[in-house]
C-alpha positions as CSV (number, residue, x, y, z in Angstrom):
1,M,-11.0,-300.6,-21.0
2,G,-11.6,-299.3,-17.5
3,Y,-15.1,-298.8,-16.2
4,T,-17.0,-298.0,-13.1
5,E,-19.7,-300.5,-12.1
6,W,-22.8,-300.0,-9.8
7,G,-25.4,-302.4,-8.5
8,A,-25.4,-306.1,-8.3
9,A,-22.9,-307.8,-10.6
10,D,-25.3,-310.8,-11.1
11,N,-28.3,-308.6,-12.1
12,P,-29.2,-309.6,-15.7
13,R,-30.7,-306.2,-16.3
14,A,-27.7,-304.1,-17.5
15,L,-27.3,-300.5,-18.4
16,I,-24.3,-299.0,-20.2
17,C,-23.7,-295.3,-19.9
18,V,-21.2,-293.7,-22.3
19,H,-19.7,-290.3,-22.1
20,G,-18.9,-287.5,-24.5
21,L,-15.7,-286.7,-26.5
22,T,-13.4,-285.5,-23.7
23,R,-15.2,-286.9,-20.7
24,L,-15.2,-290.2,-18.8
25,G,-17.5,-292.7,-17.2
26,R,-17.6,-291.0,-13.8
27,D,-19.8,-288.4,-15.4
28,F,-22.7,-290.8,-14.7
29,D,-22.1,-291.3,-10.9
30,R,-25.4,-289.6,-9.9
31,L,-27.5,-291.3,-12.6
32,A,-25.9,-294.7,-11.8
33,R,-26.6,-294.3,-8.1
34,S,-30.2,-293.6,-8.9
35,L,-30.6,-296.7,-11.0
36,A,-28.3,-299.1,-9.2
37,S,-31.2,-300.9,-7.4
38,D,-32.8,-301.7,-10.7
39,Y,-29.8,-302.2,-13.0
40,R,-26.2,-303.4,-13.1
41,V,-24.9,-300.0,-14.3
42,V,-21.6,-300.0,-16.2
43,C,-19.9,-296.7,-17.1
44,P,-16.9,-297.2,-19.3
45,D,-14.0,-294.9,-20.1
46,V,-13.8,-294.9,-23.9
47,A,-10.3,-295.7,-25.3
48,G,-7.9,-292.8,-24.6
49,R,-9.9,-291.5,-21.7
50,G,-9.6,-291.9,-17.9
51,R,-8.4,-295.4,-16.9
52,S,-8.6,-296.9,-20.4
53,D,-5.5,-297.4,-22.5
54,C,-4.6,-295.0,-25.3
55,L,-4.5,-296.3,-28.9
56,R,-1.2,-296.6,-30.7
57,D,-2.6,-295.0,-33.9
58,P,-4.6,-291.9,-33.0
59,M,-6.5,-292.1,-36.4
60,H,-8.3,-295.1,-34.8
61,Y,-10.0,-292.7,-32.4
62,G,-13.4,-292.9,-34.0
63,I,-16.9,-294.4,-33.8
64,A,-16.0,-297.7,-35.6
65,Q,-13.3,-298.5,-33.1
66,Y,-15.5,-297.5,-30.1
67,V,-18.4,-299.7,-31.3
68,A,-16.0,-302.7,-31.6
69,D,-14.8,-302.0,-28.1
70,M,-18.4,-301.8,-26.7
71,V,-19.3,-305.1,-28.4
72,V,-16.4,-306.7,-26.4
73,L,-17.6,-305.0,-23.2
74,V,-21.2,-306.3,-23.7
75,A,-19.8,-309.8,-24.2
76,R,-17.7,-309.5,-21.0
77,L,-20.9,-308.6,-19.0
78,N,-22.4,-311.9,-20.1
79,V,-25.9,-310.6,-20.5
80,E,-28.5,-311.1,-23.2
81,G,-29.0,-307.4,-23.8
82,V,-28.4,-303.9,-22.4
83,D,-30.1,-300.6,-22.1
84,W,-27.9,-297.6,-23.2
85,V,-27.5,-294.0,-22.2
86,G,-25.1,-292.1,-24.4
87,T,-24.1,-288.4,-24.1
88,S,-22.9,-286.7,-27.3
89,M,-20.2,-289.1,-28.6
90,G,-21.7,-291.8,-26.5
91,G,-25.0,-291.2,-28.2
92,L,-23.3,-291.6,-31.6
93,I,-21.8,-294.9,-30.5
94,G,-25.2,-296.0,-29.3
95,I,-26.8,-295.1,-32.7
96,A,-24.1,-297.1,-34.5
97,L,-24.5,-300.1,-32.3
98,A,-28.3,-300.0,-32.1
99,G,-28.5,-299.8,-35.9
100,Q,-26.7,-303.2,-36.3
101,A,-28.6,-306.4,-37.0
102,H,-29.2,-308.3,-33.8
103,S,-28.1,-305.4,-31.7
104,P,-27.9,-306.0,-28.0
105,I,-29.4,-302.6,-27.2
106,R,-33.0,-302.9,-25.9
107,K,-33.7,-299.3,-25.0
108,L,-31.7,-296.3,-26.2
109,V,-31.3,-292.9,-24.7
110,I,-29.5,-290.4,-27.0
111,N,-28.4,-287.3,-25.1
112,D,-28.1,-284.1,-27.2
113,V,-26.7,-285.6,-30.4
114,G,-28.0,-286.9,-33.7
115,P,-26.8,-288.0,-37.2
116,R,-26.7,-284.4,-38.3
117,L,-24.2,-282.2,-36.3
118,D,-24.2,-278.4,-36.5
119,A,-20.9,-277.4,-38.1
120,A,-20.4,-274.3,-35.9
121,A,-20.8,-276.4,-32.8
122,V,-18.3,-279.0,-34.1
123,A,-15.8,-276.1,-34.7
124,R,-16.4,-274.7,-31.2
125,I,-15.6,-278.1,-29.7
126,G,-12.6,-278.5,-31.9
127,S,-11.2,-275.2,-30.7
128,Y,-10.5,-276.6,-27.2
129,V,-10.2,-280.4,-27.6
130,G,-6.6,-281.6,-27.3
131,A,-5.4,-278.2,-26.3
132,P,-2.2,-278.4,-24.1
133,L,-3.8,-277.3,-20.9
134,S,-2.4,-277.6,-17.3
135,F,-3.7,-276.2,-14.0
136,N,-2.0,-275.2,-10.8
137,S,-4.9,-276.5,-8.7
138,I,-8.2,-278.4,-9.0
139,D,-10.0,-275.1,-8.3
140,Q,-8.2,-273.5,-11.3
141,A,-9.4,-276.4,-13.5
142,I,-12.9,-276.0,-12.2
143,D,-12.8,-272.3,-13.1
144,Y,-11.7,-273.1,-16.6
145,I,-14.0,-276.0,-17.3
146,S,-17.1,-274.2,-15.9
147,M,-16.4,-271.4,-18.4
148,V,-15.8,-273.5,-21.5
149,A,-18.6,-276.0,-20.6
150,A,-21.0,-273.4,-19.3
151,P,-23.8,-274.7,-21.7
152,F,-23.9,-277.9,-19.6
153,G,-26.2,-275.9,-17.3
154,L,-24.6,-276.5,-13.9
155,T,-24.9,-273.5,-11.6
156,Q,-23.5,-274.8,-8.3
157,R,-19.7,-275.0,-7.8
158,E,-20.0,-278.3,-5.9
159,D,-21.7,-279.8,-9.0
160,W,-18.8,-278.6,-11.2
161,R,-16.3,-280.0,-8.7
162,E,-18.0,-283.4,-8.7
163,M,-17.9,-283.4,-12.5
164,V,-14.4,-282.0,-13.0
165,E,-12.3,-283.6,-10.3
166,P,-12.5,-287.2,-11.6
167,G,-11.4,-286.0,-15.0
168,L,-8.0,-284.7,-13.8
169,K,-4.7,-286.4,-13.3
170,R,-1.4,-285.3,-11.8
171,D,1.5,-284.3,-14.2
172,G,4.4,-283.3,-12.0
173,E,3.3,-280.2,-10.1
174,K,0.4,-279.6,-12.4
175,W,-3.1,-281.0,-13.0
176,V,-4.0,-282.0,-16.6
177,L,-7.2,-283.4,-18.2
178,H,-7.3,-287.1,-18.1
179,Y,-7.5,-287.9,-21.8
180,D,-5.2,-288.5,-24.7
181,P,-4.9,-285.2,-26.5
182,R,-4.4,-287.1,-29.7
183,I,-8.1,-287.7,-29.8
184,A,-8.2,-284.3,-31.5
185,I,-6.2,-285.5,-34.5
186,P,-9.0,-287.4,-36.4
187,F,-11.6,-284.9,-35.0
188,K,-9.8,-282.0,-36.5
189,A,-8.9,-283.9,-39.7
190,S,-12.5,-284.1,-40.8
191,T,-13.6,-282.3,-44.0
192,P,-17.0,-281.1,-45.1
193,E,-17.0,-284.0,-47.6
194,K,-16.2,-286.6,-44.9
195,A,-18.8,-285.0,-42.5
196,A,-21.4,-285.4,-45.2
197,I,-20.5,-289.1,-45.7
198,D,-20.5,-289.7,-41.9
199,E,-24.0,-288.1,-41.7
200,A,-25.4,-290.3,-44.4
201,V,-24.0,-293.4,-42.7
202,L,-25.4,-292.3,-39.3
203,W,-28.9,-291.7,-40.7
204,S,-28.8,-295.1,-42.4
205,L,-27.9,-296.7,-39.1
206,Y,-30.5,-294.6,-37.2
207,D,-33.2,-295.7,-39.6
208,K,-32.4,-299.3,-38.8
209,I,-32.9,-298.9,-35.0
210,A,-35.9,-301.0,-33.8
211,C,-35.7,-300.5,-30.0
212,P,-37.5,-297.8,-28.0
213,T,-35.5,-294.6,-28.3
214,L,-35.5,-291.3,-26.3
215,V,-33.7,-288.2,-27.6
216,I,-32.9,-285.7,-24.9
217,R,-32.0,-282.2,-26.2
218,G,-30.7,-279.2,-24.4
219,E,-33.1,-276.4,-25.2
220,R,-30.2,-274.2,-26.2
221,S,-28.1,-276.9,-27.8
222,D,-25.9,-275.7,-30.7
223,L,-25.0,-279.3,-31.7
224,L,-28.4,-280.9,-32.0
225,S,-30.8,-278.6,-33.8
226,R,-34.5,-278.6,-33.2
227,S,-35.1,-279.6,-36.8
228,T,-32.8,-282.6,-36.5
229,A,-34.4,-283.7,-33.2
230,A,-37.8,-283.4,-34.9
231,E,-36.6,-285.5,-37.8
232,M,-35.4,-288.2,-35.4
233,A,-39.0,-288.3,-34.0
234,T,-40.4,-289.1,-37.4
235,R,-38.0,-291.7,-38.9
236,G,-36.2,-294.8,-37.8
237,P,-37.3,-295.7,-34.3
238,R,-39.6,-292.5,-34.1
239,A,-37.9,-291.4,-30.9
240,Q,-39.6,-289.8,-28.0
241,T,-38.1,-286.3,-27.6
242,V,-37.6,-284.2,-24.5
243,D,-36.1,-280.7,-24.2
244,I,-34.2,-279.7,-21.0
245,P,-35.0,-276.0,-20.3
246,G,-32.1,-273.6,-20.0
247,V,-29.4,-276.0,-21.0
248,G,-27.2,-276.1,-24.1
249,H,-24.8,-278.9,-25.2
250,A,-25.0,-281.1,-23.4
251,P,-27.3,-281.9,-20.4
252,T,-25.1,-283.5,-17.7
253,L,-27.8,-285.9,-16.5
254,M,-26.6,-284.9,-13.0
255,L,-29.6,-282.8,-12.0
256,P,-32.8,-284.2,-10.5
257,N,-35.1,-283.2,-13.4
258,E,-32.7,-284.7,-15.9
259,I,-32.3,-287.9,-14.0
260,A,-36.1,-288.2,-13.7
261,V,-36.4,-288.0,-17.5
262,V,-34.1,-291.0,-18.0
263,R,-35.6,-293.0,-15.1
264,E,-39.1,-292.5,-16.5
265,F,-38.1,-293.7,-20.0
266,L,-36.2,-296.7,-18.7
267,L,-38.4,-297.8,-15.8
268,G,-41.7,-295.9,-16.1
269,A,-45.0,-297.7,-16.4
270,N,-45.7,-296.1,-19.7
271,A,-42.2,-296.7,-21.2
272,R,-42.4,-298.4,-24.5
């Protein structure tokens, strides 16, 4: 597993930031810089993404495998506990780990995801994940990703460039997205019956979370509904909830107002 690390390596106060389905740990560069004086910040590339190895069996690309990998990562850091920021898939991994007995997670930030996922949004994501894309230039990749990921809420091209460029790799004369396209196989193999089972399991884990929890929701999110976010505020850890205005799925946590929400929860005087 590859990861980017910020701050002092001997700081016992550790924060793990975990990205979404097709993304990588470099998504958190700005957030990590803002927290590096307070935390040892570790931003892993989940298996099959970025600098991390691909899995031999693509059907293992799933939350159970990712949680097991994160347990190993926490052990490697040699700390008693960690705080956690997880965007989309990274939030689901956080729920699954925080819901375990003797979980190492002390504070949990769940960014625009919950145990119940809107089926239309899952279908939208499934329409592009794993697609055989290639680009003639980085600028062409920025054009494409800023279109399909428009709900992220970035408006400045330099922001899109900062997000997109680390997630590309050379393939001959072309640029391609830096993830194993086979991650789409289990994602697209899900059925309504399996989705219902997965939701029940996630709610069960969520209800076992005992640490302070913050749920961030893009005001226009099509993946995390208002009703699900409200339910997350009344059961399990009774999460604090914050909506990010004008943003869909998912807030990038790159913009100053979004970073401030995370900092206040993790470090603020009134943080639980």
